[in-house]
Structure formats: C-alpha cells, structure tokens
VMD Tcl script that draws the C-alpha trace (Angstrom):
set ca {
  {0.00 0.00 0.00}
  {1.49 3.33 -1.05}
  {1.44 6.34 1.22}
  {0.07 9.52 -0.28}
  {-0.92 12.70 1.44}
  {-4.40 14.15 1.26}
  {-5.23 17.81 1.93}
  {-8.55 18.21 3.77}
  {-10.25 21.50 4.60}
  {-13.32 21.79 6.83}
  {-15.21 25.07 6.98}
  {-18.47 26.43 8.33}
  {-19.77 28.54 5.45}
  {-22.44 30.16 7.71}
  {-25.17 30.04 5.08}
  {-24.19 32.76 2.60}
  {-21.86 35.00 4.59}
  {-18.42 34.05 3.30}
  {-18.61 32.99 -0.37}
  {-16.51 35.94 -1.55}
  {-13.61 34.74 0.62}
  {-14.12 30.98 0.76}
  {-14.29 30.15 -2.95}
  {-11.04 31.99 -3.85}
  {-9.35 30.43 -0.79}
  {-10.36 26.92 -1.85}
  {-9.34 27.54 -5.46}
  {-5.93 28.74 -4.27}
  {-5.40 25.91 -1.75}
  {-6.52 23.10 -4.09}
  {-7.58 20.65 -1.35}
  {-8.34 17.00 -2.10}
  {-11.41 17.07 0.15}
  {-13.61 19.89 1.45}
  {-16.17 19.45 4.24}
  {-18.72 22.26 4.68}
  {-21.27 22.98 7.35}
  {-24.28 25.32 7.15}
  {-24.24 25.38 3.35}
  {-27.33 25.89 1.20}
  {-28.16 23.07 -1.21}
  {-27.94 25.35 -4.27}
  {-24.58 26.68 -3.14}
  {-23.33 23.11 -2.70}
  {-24.03 22.56 -6.40}
  {-22.18 25.79 -7.22}
  {-19.10 24.80 -5.18}
  {-19.03 21.36 -6.77}
  {-19.02 22.97 -10.22}
  {-16.63 25.84 -9.41}
  {-14.09 23.54 -7.73}
  {-14.42 20.74 -10.29}
  {-15.08 18.20 -7.53}
  {-17.52 15.40 -6.89}
  {-19.92 16.21 -4.09}
  {-22.60 15.00 -1.72}
  {-25.04 17.14 0.25}
  {-27.19 16.18 3.22}
  {-30.06 18.50 4.24}
  {-30.59 19.47 7.87}
  {-33.16 22.28 7.99}
  {-35.10 24.90 6.02}
  {-34.03 28.48 6.73}
  {-35.49 31.83 5.73}
  {-33.62 33.83 3.12}
  {-31.92 36.96 4.39}
  {-32.43 38.59 0.99}
  {-35.83 37.47 -0.31}
  {-38.80 37.77 2.05}
  {-40.67 34.47 2.26}
  {-38.00 32.47 0.40}
  {-36.61 29.35 2.06}
  {-33.29 27.54 1.56}
  {-32.38 23.97 2.38}
  {-29.33 24.12 4.63}
  {-27.08 21.20 5.45}
  {-23.62 19.71 5.25}
  {-21.56 18.72 2.22}
  {-18.42 16.87 1.25}
  {-16.54 17.62 -1.98}
  {-13.67 15.53 -3.30}
  {-11.27 15.41 -6.24}
  {-11.33 11.63 -5.79}
  {-14.00 8.97 -5.92}
  {-16.51 9.03 -3.06}
  {-17.41 5.58 -1.73}
  {-19.81 4.32 0.93}
  {-21.56 7.67 1.46}
  {-23.48 7.65 4.74}
  {-25.80 10.31 6.11}
  {-27.57 9.08 9.23}
  {-29.77 11.42 11.23}
  {-28.77 10.87 14.84}
  {-31.31 13.33 16.26}
  {-34.31 14.90 14.60}
  {-36.87 13.79 12.05}
  {-36.14 10.91 9.70}
  {-39.01 11.70 7.30}
  {-38.91 15.48 6.99}
  {-36.72 18.57 6.94}
  {-37.88 20.92 9.72}
  {-38.09 24.71 9.51}
  {-35.36 26.38 11.56}
  {-36.48 28.58 14.46}
  {-33.83 30.71 16.23}
  {-31.27 28.20 17.54}
  {-33.90 25.68 18.70}
  {-32.18 22.27 18.32}
  {-35.57 20.64 17.69}
  {-35.88 22.60 14.44}
  {-33.02 20.96 12.56}
  {-31.90 17.42 11.91}
  {-28.54 16.42 13.33}
  {-26.75 14.69 10.47}
  {-23.40 12.91 10.30}
  {-22.31 12.96 6.66}
  {-19.36 10.68 5.99}
  {-17.78 8.70 3.19}
  {-14.69 6.83 2.13}
  {-12.44 8.41 -0.49}
  {-10.28 6.46 -2.88}
  {-7.02 8.11 -3.87}
  {-4.35 6.42 -5.98}
  {-5.99 3.04 -5.42}
  {-6.01 3.39 -1.62}
}
mol new
graphics top color blue
foreach p $ca { graphics top sphere $p radius 0.5 }
foreach p [lrange $ca 0 end-1] q [lrange $ca 1 end] { graphics top cylinder $p $q radius 0.2 }
display resetview
C-alpha cells in the first residue's frame, strides 16, 4: 500500500456570509477534500461545479432567506472531493427521519442532526 498525502479542509460557510472569501481560498489551496457545514443546497451545487469536484449534500433544515422575504433555503452539510466518493453515509442521529424541519432561532428541535461521511479512494487506496 502506497502512502500519499491528502489535503482536507473543513469550513463552516455560515449560510451565505463568506462565499466571496471561501471560494477563492479553496481555489488557491486546491484541497483534495472539502467538508462544509451550514451550506445551502444550491450553493453546494455551485461549489461542486466551481471547484471541479464530486460532491454529496445532506439537508438538515429549512431556513429563511436573508435577501428574499418568504423564500426558504435547504441548509445542510456537504463533502466535496477530487477523488471517488465511496460508501456515502448520512444518518440522522437526532431529529426527524421523514422530513426537513423549519429552523427557528437556535432551537435544536428545528433541525436534523446529520453525520455525513464517506470513504475516499485516492491512488488506489
């Protein structure tokens, strides 16, 4: 088995507060794997495209838009990888297994607690 390094970056995107800094940072750093928390589903698709990575997204809650009154966004966690994603798992360890709740001001009962994980294959390992 060969040893090869893997650059991993984990970041809380805080919904839509840091895109102007995070995307250029990730493009400059060129990580193998990126883990994001508090990311909107639509933004997860954008990051996957912009970074040229494979990605998985797991929803946690519905949140109100800060820009469009009445609009809602699905917020969750995501993993992006330059390498193949295997055995993706996304169990809900607290919350609702059959629905995505609407977030209400830091109330832990208004979001699903998700553990998104996977295996990544790099250079055959």
